[in-house]
C-alpha positions, 0 to 999 in steps of 0.5 A, spaced: 447 421 472 454 422 474 457 430 475 461 432 471 468 434 474 470 441 474 476 444 472 481 446 478 480 454 479 486 458 479 489 460 486 489 467 485 482 467 483 480 463 490 484 467 494 481 473 491 474 470 493 476 468 500 479 475 501 472 478 499 468 473 503 472 475 509 471 483 508 479 484 507 479 485 500 480 493 500 485 492 506 489 487 503 489 491 496 490 498 500 496 495 503 500 493 497 502 500 497 508 498 502 511 493 497 510 498 491 513 504 495 520 504 492 517 504 485 512 509 487 516 514 490 522 513 486 529 511 488 532 517 492 526 517 497 525 510 497 533 510 500 531 514 506 524 511 508 521 505 509 513 504 509 511 501 515 503 500 515 497 503 512 491 504 517 484 503 515 482 510 515 488 511 509 493 513 513 500 511 511 506 511 517 513 511 514 520 511 518 525 516 515 532 516 516 533 524 518 529 530 521 531 534 515 528 528 510 522 528 514 521 536 513 522 535 505 517 529 505 512 533 509 513 539 504 512 534 498 506 530 501 501 532 496 506 530 490 507 523 494 499 522 495 498 523 487 503 518 486 501 513 491 494 514 489 495 514 481 491 509 478 485 508 483 485 501 484 485 501 491 483 504 497 486 511 497 492 513 502 489 519 505 495 522 509 502 520 510 505 520 517 512 520 518 516 517 524 524 518 525 527 511 524 530 508 530 
């Protein structure tokens, strides 16, 4: 008896399976904070910052335009972490480390 042909799988489903099997699905989800940065922190902060990378331990590195903004953002870190981790759909960002933009 001939095997019934299967429907093609959605690319997103295939990719999710591959990432899960490779053991990197959580890291990829955690990294989505980088492209979502502007929407999560707002236009004022996004205008003077640029997220760089998220490490496996949950540290987000952000380039900042000036020292005064680095100081201000350091004081705002608890609020920023709440905004970044709202929804709980990815591994959380634990800390933010600021670097002066070059």
